[in-house]
VMD Tcl script that draws the C-alpha trace (Angstrom):
set ca {
  {80.16 121.85 72.99}
  {80.64 121.26 76.71}
  {83.18 118.51 77.38}
  {82.67 116.48 80.57}
  {85.84 116.65 82.68}
  {85.57 112.90 83.24}
  {86.30 112.36 79.55}
  {89.61 114.27 79.72}
  {92.78 112.59 80.94}
  {94.19 113.90 84.22}
  {97.34 115.10 82.44}
  {95.43 116.92 79.72}
  {93.11 118.56 82.24}
  {96.06 119.66 84.38}
  {97.73 121.18 81.31}
  {94.53 122.95 80.27}
  {94.06 124.40 83.75}
  {97.70 125.52 84.03}
  {97.53 127.19 80.62}
  {94.31 128.93 81.63}
  {95.60 130.31 84.95}
  {98.87 131.55 83.45}
  {97.37 133.41 80.48}
  {98.11 137.07 80.02}
  {95.34 139.11 81.56}
  {94.60 136.80 84.46}
  {94.57 138.84 87.62}
  {94.53 137.50 91.15}
  {94.78 140.79 93.03}
  {97.63 142.68 94.59}
  {99.51 139.65 95.87}
  {100.83 136.93 93.61}
  {98.95 133.67 94.12}
  {101.04 130.49 93.75}
  {100.33 128.42 90.64}
  {99.27 125.41 92.71}
  {96.63 127.53 94.50}
  {95.24 128.90 91.25}
  {95.07 125.38 89.76}
  {93.27 124.05 92.84}
  {90.76 126.93 92.72}
  {89.90 126.09 89.11}
  {89.69 122.35 89.82}
  {87.21 123.03 92.62}
  {85.10 125.22 90.33}
  {85.16 122.52 87.64}
  {83.99 119.88 90.13}
  {81.24 122.21 91.36}
  {80.26 122.92 87.73}
  {80.86 126.65 88.19}
  {83.31 126.40 85.26}
  {82.97 124.09 82.25}
  {85.34 122.93 79.53}
  {84.09 124.27 76.22}
  {85.26 122.96 72.85}
  {84.71 125.16 69.80}
  {84.37 122.85 66.80}
  {84.77 125.72 64.31}
  {88.19 126.72 65.65}
  {89.28 123.46 67.36}
  {89.93 125.48 70.52}
  {89.30 124.45 74.09}
  {88.57 126.98 76.81}
  {87.38 127.14 80.40}
  {84.22 129.22 80.73}
  {82.05 130.28 83.65}
  {78.83 128.24 83.51}
  {76.73 131.35 84.09}
  {78.01 132.82 80.80}
  {76.35 129.99 78.91}
  {72.91 130.60 80.37}
  {70.40 132.80 78.64}
}
mol new
graphics top color blue
foreach p $ca { graphics top sphere $p radius 0.5 }
foreach p [lrange $ca 0 end-1] q [lrange $ca 1 end] { graphics top cylinder $p $q radius 0.2 }
display resetview
């Protein structure tokens, strides 16, 4: 289920984004990108609906997913 970002508290959304951008396996190229920059990039993509918040009812897990992955 897609969760509208407007229904998530600012603190919870910030925590979700920070957890997402600091996961093992996230790669931002050869130079380390500051956390604040990575968070802002994700916030922009959420506002532009390029990324959505997805809640999996079966596992009670929340994840950020590229919108294009949900099409088709």
